[in-house]
C-alpha positions in Angstrom: -166.8 66.6 -35.9 -170.3 65.4 -35.6 -170.8 62.5 -38.0 -174.3 63.6 -38.6 -173.1 66.8 -40.3 -176.0 66.7 -42.7 -178.5 67.4 -40.0 -177.0 70.7 -39.1 -176.8 71.8 -42.8 -179.1 74.8 -43.5 -181.9 72.4 -44.6 -184.6 75.1 -44.7 -182.6 77.0 -47.4 -182.2 73.8 -49.5 -185.8 72.8 -49.2 -186.9 76.3 -50.2 -184.5 76.5 -53.0 -185.1 73.1 -54.6 -188.8 72.7 -54.0 -189.7 74.7 -57.1 -187.8 73.3 -59.0 -174.6 60.1 -81.0 -172.3 61.9 -83.1 -170.8 60.6 -86.4 -167.3 59.2 -85.8 -164.5 59.1 -88.3 -162.6 55.9 -89.1 -158.9 55.7 -88.2 -156.1 55.1 -90.7 -155.5 51.5 -89.8 -155.9 48.9 -92.5 -157.8 45.7 -91.9 -154.5 43.8 -91.5 -153.0 46.3 -89.2 -156.3 46.4 -87.1 -156.2 42.6 -86.8 -152.6 42.7 -85.6 -153.3 45.4 -83.1 -156.3 43.5 -81.7 -154.3 40.3 -81.4 -151.6 42.1 -79.5 -154.1 43.9 -77.3 -155.8 40.5 -76.5 -152.5 39.0 -75.5 -151.8 41.9 -73.1 -155.3 41.8 -71.7 -155.0 38.1 -70.9 -151.9 38.9 -68.8 -153.4 42.0 -67.1 -154.8 40.1 -64.1 -151.4 38.9 -63.1 -149.9 42.4 -62.9 -149.8 44.9 -60.1 -148.5 48.5 -59.6 -146.9 50.4 -62.4 -146.6 47.3 -64.6 -150.4 47.0 -64.6 -150.8 50.7 -65.4 -148.3 50.5 -68.2 -150.0 47.3 -69.6 -153.4 49.0 -69.6 -152.0 52.1 -71.3 -150.5 49.9 -74.1 -153.8 48.1 -74.6 -155.5 51.5 -74.9 -152.9 52.7 -77.4 -153.4 49.6 -79.6 -157.2 49.9 -79.6 -157.0 53.6 -80.4 -155.6 52.8 -83.8 -158.5 50.7 -84.8 -161.3 52.3 -86.7 -164.8 52.5 -85.3 -166.5 49.9 -87.4 -163.8 47.3 -86.9 -163.6 48.0 -83.1 -167.4 47.6 -82.8 -167.4 44.4 -84.8 -164.5 42.8 -83.0 -165.8 43.8 -79.6 -169.1 42.1 -80.4 -167.3 39.0 -81.4 -165.4 38.6 -78.1 -166.8 35.7 -76.0 -168.3 36.5 -72.6 -165.6 36.6 -70.0 -162.8 37.7 -72.4 -160.6 40.1 -70.6 -160.2 42.3 -73.7 -163.9 43.2 -73.6 -163.6 45.7 -70.8 -160.8 47.6 -72.7 -162.7 47.5 -76.0 -165.9 48.6 -74.4 -164.2 51.5 -72.7 -162.7 52.5 -76.1 -166.2 52.4 -77.6 -167.7 54.5 -74.8 -164.9 57.1 -75.2 -165.9 57.5 -78.9 -169.6 57.8 -78.1 -170.4 54.4 -79.5 -172.8 51.8 -78.0 -171.7 48.6 -76.3 -172.7 45.4 -78.1 -173.5 43.8 -74.6 -173.1 44.7 -70.9 -169.7 44.5 -69.3 -168.8 41.1 -67.8 -168.9 42.1 -64.2 -169.5 38.7 -62.6 -170.5 38.8 -59.0 -168.1 41.5 -57.9 -170.7 44.1 -57.0 -172.4 44.0 -53.6 -175.7 45.8 -53.5 -177.5 43.7 -50.9 -175.5 44.7 -47.8 -177.7 45.7 -44.8 -180.7 44.1 -46.6 -181.0 47.0 -49.0 -184.6 47.3 -50.3 -185.2 46.3 -53.9 -184.8 48.9 -56.7 -187.7 51.0 -57.8 -188.9 51.0 -61.4 -186.5 53.6 -62.5 -183.5 51.8 -60.9 -183.4 54.0 -57.8 -181.8 51.9 -55.0 -179.8 53.9 -52.5 -177.8 52.4 -49.6 -179.3 52.0 -46.2 -176.4 53.7 -44.3 -174.3 56.0 -46.5 -170.9 57.2 -45.2 -169.3 60.3 -46.9 -165.5 60.7 -46.5 -164.6 64.4 -47.1 -161.7 66.7 -46.0 -163.9 68.8 -43.8 -160.7 70.2 -42.3 -157.2 70.8 -43.8 -156.1 72.2 -47.1 -158.8 70.5 -49.2 -161.7 71.7 -47.0 -162.5 74.7 -49.3 -162.9 72.3 -52.3 -165.0 69.9 -50.3 -167.6 72.4 -49.3 -169.3 72.7 -52.7 -169.1 68.9 -53.2 -170.8 68.5 -49.8 -173.5 71.0 -50.5 -174.3 69.6 -54.0 -174.5 66.2 -52.5 -176.9 67.4 -49.8 -179.0 69.3 -52.4 -179.6 66.0 -54.2 -180.2 64.1 -50.9 -182.7 66.5 -49.5 -184.4 67.0 -52.8 -185.3 63.3 -53.0 -188.8 62.5 -51.7 -188.4 58.7 -51.7 -186.5 56.5 -49.2 -183.2 58.1 -48.3 -180.3 56.5 -46.5 -179.0 57.5 -43.1 -176.1 59.7 -44.0 -172.9 60.2 -41.8 -169.9 62.4 -42.6 -166.4 61.5 -41.7 -163.5 64.0 -41.8 -160.4 62.7 -43.7 -158.4 65.9 -43.0 -157.2 65.7 -46.6 -154.4 63.2 -45.9 -154.0 59.6 -47.0 -153.8 58.4 -43.3 -156.9 60.4 -42.5 -158.8 58.8 -45.4 -157.8 55.3 -44.3 -158.8 56.1 -40.7 -162.1 57.6 -41.9 -162.9 54.5 -43.9 -162.3 52.3 -40.9 -164.6 54.4 -38.8 -167.3 54.3 -41.5 -167.2 50.5 -41.6 -167.3 50.3 -37.8 -170.4 52.5 -37.8 -172.2 50.0 -40.0 -172.2 51.8 -43.4 -173.2 49.7 -46.4 -171.8 52.1 -49.0 -169.0 54.7 -48.8 -168.7 57.9 -50.9 -165.3 59.5 -51.1 -162.5 60.3 -50.3 -161.8 63.4 -52.4 -158.1 63.8 -52.7 -156.0 61.8 -55.3 -153.5 60.6 -52.7 -156.4 59.7 -50.3 -158.1 57.6 -53.0 -154.9 55.8 -53.8 -154.4 55.0 -50.1 -157.9 53.6 -49.6 -157.7 51.6 -52.8 -154.5 49.9 -51.7 -156.8 47.4 -49.9 -158.2 45.4 -52.8 -160.6 43.5 -50.4 -162.5 46.5 -49.1 -165.2 45.3 -46.6 -167.7 48.0 -47.8 -167.8 49.2 -51.4 -166.6 52.6 -52.3 -167.4 55.3 -54.9 -164.2 57.4 -54.8 -164.4 61.1 -55.8 -161.1 61.2 -57.6 -158.8 59.1 -59.7 -156.2 57.2 -57.8 -152.9 55.7 -59.0 -154.7 52.6 -60.3 -158.2 51.5 -61.3 -160.7 50.9 -58.5 -160.6 47.4 -57.0 -163.3 45.0 -58.3 -166.7 45.9 -56.9 -165.8 49.6 -56.3 -166.0 52.7 -58.5 -164.4 56.1 -59.1 -165.8 59.4 -60.3 -163.7 62.4 -61.1 -163.4 65.6 -63.0 -159.7 65.0 -64.0 -157.9 67.2 -66.4 -156.9 64.1 -68.4 -160.6 63.6 -69.2 -160.9 67.1 -70.7 -158.0 66.3 -73.0 -159.6 63.0 -74.1 -163.0 64.6 -74.6 -161.5 67.4 -76.7 -159.6 65.0 -78.9 -162.6 62.9 -79.6 -164.7 66.1 -80.3 -162.2 67.3 -83.0 -161.7 63.8 -84.5 -165.5 63.3 -84.8 -165.6 66.5 -86.9 -162.8 65.5 -89.3 -160.1 67.7 -87.8 -156.7 66.0 -88.2 -154.0 68.6 -87.5 -154.0 70.4 -84.2 -151.9 73.0 -82.5 -151.8 72.4 -78.7 -151.4 75.4 -76.3 -151.1 74.3 -72.7 -150.6 76.2 -69.5 -147.5 75.5 -67.4 -149.6 74.6 -64.4 -150.4 71.0 -63.4 -153.9 71.0 -64.9 -152.7 72.5 -68.1 -149.9 70.0 -68.6 -152.1 67.0 -67.7 -154.9 68.0 -70.1 -152.4 68.9 -72.9 -150.6 65.5 -72.5 -153.7 63.5 -72.6 -155.0 65.4 -75.6 -151.8 64.8 -77.5 -151.7 61.1 -76.7 -155.4 60.4 -77.7 -155.3 62.6 -80.8 -152.2 61.0 -82.2 -153.2 57.5 -81.3 -156.5 58.0 -83.2 -154.8 59.1 -86.3 -154.5 62.9 -85.8 -151.3 64.9 -85.9 -150.2 67.5 -83.3 -148.1 69.8 -85.4 -146.8 72.0 -82.6 -147.1 72.2 -78.8 -146.7 75.5 -76.9 -146.4 75.8 -73.1 -147.3 79.2 -71.9 -147.3 81.0 -68.6 -150.5 82.4 -67.0 -149.5 85.8 -68.6 -148.3 84.4 -71.9 -146.7 87.6 -73.4 -146.0 87.8 -77.2 -146.1 84.3 -78.8 -147.1 85.6 -82.2 -144.0 84.3 -83.9 -144.6 80.8 -82.6 -148.2 81.0 -83.7 -147.3 82.2 -87.2 -144.8 79.3 -87.6 -147.5 76.9 -86.4 -150.0 78.3 -89.0 -147.6 77.3 -91.7 -148.1 73.7 -90.9 -151.6 73.5 -92.1 -153.4 73.2 -88.7 -157.1 72.9 -88.8 -157.7 73.0 -85.0 -156.3 74.6 -81.9 -156.6 73.0 -78.4 -156.3 75.5 -75.5 -155.6 73.9 -72.1 -155.4 77.3 -70.3 -157.5 79.5 -68.0 -159.8 82.2 -69.3 -157.4 85.1 -68.7 -154.6 83.4 -70.5 -156.9 82.5 -73.4 -158.0 86.2 -73.6 -154.4 87.2 -74.1 -153.8 84.5 -76.8 -157.0 84.9 -78.8 -156.0 88.2 -80.6 -152.6 86.6 -81.4 -154.4 83.6 -82.9 -156.3 86.0 -85.1 -153.2 87.8 -86.3 -151.7 84.4 -87.2 -154.7 83.5 -89.3 -155.9 80.8 -86.8 -159.1 82.5 -85.5 -161.1 80.8 -88.1 -159.9 77.3 -87.1 -161.9 75.1 -84.7 -160.8 76.2 -81.3 -161.5 73.9 -78.3 -160.7 74.6 -74.7 -160.9 72.7 -71.4 -163.3 73.4 -68.5 -160.5 75.6 -67.2 -161.5 78.2 -69.8 -164.2 79.7 -67.6 -161.8 80.3 -64.7 -161.3 84.0 -64.4 -164.2 85.0 -66.7 -167.5 86.8 -66.0 -167.0 90.2 -67.6 -168.5 90.2 -71.0 -166.6 93.2 -72.2 -163.4 91.3 -71.6 -164.6 87.8 -72.4 -165.7 88.8 -75.9 -162.1 87.9 -76.9 -163.1 84.2 -76.2 -166.0 84.3 -78.7 -166.2 81.1 -80.7 -164.0 78.9 -78.4 -165.9 75.7 -77.6 -165.3 74.0 -74.2 -166.8 71.1 -72.2 -169.4 72.4 -69.7 -171.7 71.0 -67.0 -175.2 70.3 -68.2 -176.6 72.1 -65.2 -174.8 75.4 -65.9 -175.2 75.2 -69.6 -178.8 74.1 -70.1 -180.3 73.4 -66.7 -181.3 70.1 -65.1 -184.7 68.8 -63.9 -184.6 68.6 -60.1 -182.2 71.5 -59.7 -183.0 75.2 -59.9 -181.2 77.3 -62.5 -177.5 77.7 -61.7 -178.0 81.5 -61.4 -180.8 81.0 -58.8 -178.8 78.5 -56.8 -175.7 80.7 -56.9 -177.6 83.7 -55.7 -178.6 81.7 -52.5 -175.6 79.5 -51.9 -172.0 80.7 -52.2 -170.9 77.2 -52.9 -173.0 77.0 -56.0 -171.7 80.1 -57.8 -168.6 80.9 -59.9 -166.0 78.2 -60.2 -167.5 76.4 -57.2 -170.6 75.6 -59.3 -168.7 72.8 -61.1 -167.9 71.1 -57.8 -171.5 71.6 -56.6 -172.7 69.8 -59.7 -170.1 67.1 -59.1 -171.5 66.6 -55.6 -175.0 66.4 -56.8 -174.0 63.7 -59.3 -172.1 61.8 -56.6 -175.4 61.5 -54.7 -177.2 60.3 -57.8 -174.5 57.7 -58.4 -174.9 56.2 -55.0 -178.6 55.8 -55.7 -178.4 54.5 -59.3 -175.0 52.7 -59.3 -176.6 49.2 -59.6 -178.5 50.3 -62.6 -175.4 51.5 -64.3 -173.4 48.5 -63.3 -175.8 45.8 -64.5 -177.5 47.5 -67.4 -176.5 47.7 -71.1 -175.8 51.2 -72.5 -177.4 52.8 -69.5 -176.7 56.5 -68.9 -177.6 58.7 -65.9 -178.5 62.3 -66.8 -176.5 64.2 -64.2 -175.6 67.8 -63.5 -172.1 67.4 -64.9 -173.2 65.4 -68.0 -174.4 62.0 -69.0 -172.8 59.4 -66.8 -172.0 55.8 -67.6 -169.8 53.1 -66.0 -167.0 51.3 -67.8 -165.8 47.8 -67.2 -163.3 48.8 -64.6 -165.6 50.8 -62.3 -164.7 54.2 -63.7 -167.6 56.7 -64.2 -167.4 58.2 -67.6 -168.9 61.5 -68.4 -170.3 63.0 -71.7 -170.4 66.8 -71.0 -172.5 69.5 -72.5 -170.6 71.9 -74.9 -170.6 75.7 -74.5 -169.0 78.6 -76.2 -168.7 82.4 -75.8 -170.9 84.8 -77.7 -170.5 88.5 -77.1 -168.5 87.6 -74.1 -171.2 85.4 -72.5 -171.2 81.7 -72.1 -173.9 80.0 -74.1 -174.7 76.4 -74.9 -173.7 75.0 -78.3 -176.7 73.8 -80.2 -176.7 70.0 -80.7 -173.7 69.6 -78.4 -171.2 71.4 -80.7 
């Protein structure tokens, strides 16, 4: 595969196409005494975190998150601000604040871990734009993940060719969608003189590359591996777990405390449902019932009627559009249609026919800013989709993801060194937590007369 794949991309089409172109949070149930105890326990675990590896480190971080989740907003913000510079708990507390849509009291304590001066990279421009000199992109251009990589690649190149200022030399390396292929592609990129590496895309690929904690060239991975990125590296993903967390915070911020969870029995549905349940209950909510349904759910009216007796005030739907269409009338018969109903980004999968999708009216779901409201620098999603197959339908989400991946390579230093800095991307507003994870605040959409429409004021 020619490493300069970008040069044979249909540039003329891209140039033609793109030329024209803080919510109130509720307090948790913890008392001041309980909050103090939770913070002290979390602080002790955070001090020990640097000595751990593997699953022990993952479990330790998860317990810290659980303890902080039970602390109300005001107390968490106050106690985070009181932590001294360098305190290992600050990265955890700051991430919890960002998840709730709250500002950081100060920038994260990143030390000297980030390397933005490799290859004598020119200084940043006034808006923080500072792309690499030689950018390597690791994608599965062959193998089972090649189909998923195509819209990511095209979204990336749309942003790249749409930029009129200095751009890096860009080389593509095929990972073949395997862990060994990703490690090999990384080595080739380093040997070719790259000063920044974007990718790989697969979860196992990311885990394999991140096993080396002393990576010679920094990485922005395009998925979530088994552990946090090594110091000085970053990760960006559209993981189902994020949809669950986002939905939980959405409902909690609107005073909903009792939720019915309906999850698909596929991997995405299970992961989203589990993360929703964990976050919702840790933050003081109650999941009264959890139903796992097949893609064709059949008659679940008796289960829904029983759930309705438990006083639920919200329904979380971690299912595809076709499954939700079959469930929605049954929710109505059970008296749950008037409750706040929130789905995941999966909801739009299998939609597109208003006469059928009217059953989804009123269900709110996290959407990409680009597809929901449009984004400066990109044409309307409908226009892009009419010209590029990789920018239409379900692929549009990955196209937007690829566009944001390019933006992150150019503005990562600004996100890493600034305080409460956000990047307005195609998938949402992007920020960087204290562990190198890119966090995303999406737009919110719903269905009206069977058509997806943005929710005024973000929902």
